[in-house]
N, C-alpha and C positions, 0 to 999 in steps of 0.2 A: 617552183614554176618553170624549171629548166629541164628539158629533155635533150640529152646529148648522145650522139652516135660516135663511137670511137672505132678506129681501125683495129682489127684483130691482130694485124701483123706488127704494127709499131706504136699503137696507142694514140695516134694523132686524131684530132677532132675532124670528123667527116662532115657533120652538120649539127646545128643546135636549133631547137624550137623553144621559144619563150612564151610563157603564159602569165597573165596578171594573177597575183595571189591575193585573196581576200585577207582582211586583217586577222581573222581567226580561221584556223584549219585544224583538222585532226592530226595528231602526232603519228608519223609513219608514212609509208608510201607503198602503194601496190606496185607489183612488178609489171613492166610492159609485156605485151603479148604479141608475138609475130603471127599474123594470120595470112594464109595463102602465099607465104613467101615474099610478098611485096608490100605489106602494110605492117605498121606498128600501131597497136591499139592501146591507148592509155586513158586513164581517168584523171580529172583535174579537181582542184579544190573549189571549183565553182559549180559542181554538180553535172559536169559534162563528160562525155566519152568522145575521144578524138581518134581519127585515123590519120597517120602520117605516112608518107611515102618512105619506104625503107632505104631507098638509094639516096634521096636528097632532102628528106625531112619536110617536104611541102605538105600542107594541110589538105587532105582529101575530103574529109567530112567531119562534122561536129554534131553531136546529138545531146540534148539536155535530158537527164533523167532525175534531176533534183532541182527544184526552184526554191530560192531563198524566200522565206516568209517570216514575218515577225517584226518587232520594233527594235530589238537589240541585236548586236553582232552575234551573240551566242544563239539567239533564236533563229537568225538567218543563216547559220552555218550549215552548208551542205557540202559533202565531199565524197567523191568517188575514189576512195582510198583502198578499198578491198581488191584482192586479186580477182580478175575476170577469167572467164572460161569461154573458149570458142570451139564450136563443133558444127560440121555440116553447113558452113557458110553463115552461122549465126553466132553473135557475141552475146554472152549473158553477163550483166553487170549489175551492181547494187550501189546505192548511194546512202550515206548517213543522212537522216532527216529528209530522205527522198524516196525513190522507188527502186524496185528490182525490175529489170527490163531485158527484153530480147530485141536485138538490133540486127539488121542485115549487115554482114561484114563488108559487103561490096559498096553499100551506099549510106549506111547509117540510118536507114529508114526503120522506124519503130514497128515491130511486129506485135508486141504486147507489153504492157506495163502494169505493175501492181504497187500500190502505195504501202510498201513494207520497208522500213528503215533498217539498214544493216551496214556494219563497218568491218565485218570479218571475212567476207568472201563467199563464193558459191561453189558447189560441186554438182556434177551431172552424171546421169547414167543414160541408158537408151531412151527413156521416155520421161524422166523427172529431173527437176532442178531442186537442189537442197540448199537451205541456208538457215542460219540462226539470226534472229532479228535483234534489234536494239535491247529488247526486254529479256532476251535469253530463251525465247520460244523457238522451236525447230519446225521448219516448214518443208513440205514436199509439194512442189508446184508442177503442173503439166508443162513440159517444154513446148508443147504445141500452142497452148493458148493462155498459160499462166494460171489456170484454174487450180484451186486448192485440192490436193489429193488427200493430204492429212496435215494435222498440226499437233505437235507434242509440247505441252506446257510444263512437264514435270521438272525441267531444268531452268525454270523461270528465275531470273536475276542471278545466274551463275556466270555472267560475262563470258560467253562461249567463244571459242575459236571458230574458224571456218570448218565446216564438215569435211572429212576425208572419207571417201568410200573405200572399204576393204571387203571385197566379196559381197555378201548380203547385208553388211553392216555399215553404219555411219559412225565415225569416231570423231569426237570433239573434246578439246581440252577446256578447262575452266580456270577461273582466277585463282583457285587454290592449288592448281597443278594436277587435279584429278582428270582422268580420261573417262569419258562416258560413251 
């Protein structure tokens, strides 16, 4: 729940932002993403995406892309743990037991959202966003409006990594170490 900025020259703490952490979270953490040179965009373990001022760590905006639902802590677990992508002033993020969403980088305003749970991250090209969902299905969504362009279920239950684009191909690893 702690985000810390360190001085590149001497390693001293420049600022620290603290978030409350739910009792259950996913193991791991997505890397922060600097957008437009003055914001750090991060996900938290409460299903939110935050923008912090790069210079002093002040909270600029907060957007929820996953809401806790259910009776047990396990059912209510939502986490924006996957790496996010930013392009053309838009941040693309995914939440475990939540949604994949496109947000305005300047304000956090929701552009579109789809109820697709993912914990592995997203990739984009000029017009599509790619992700593997919690079940191991691979999706291509329109960056413009989130509409499904295609869905591939042949890798179902393979616990896929985030997709990486290489030319005309998407590459993903699985739980057995195979690349697809």
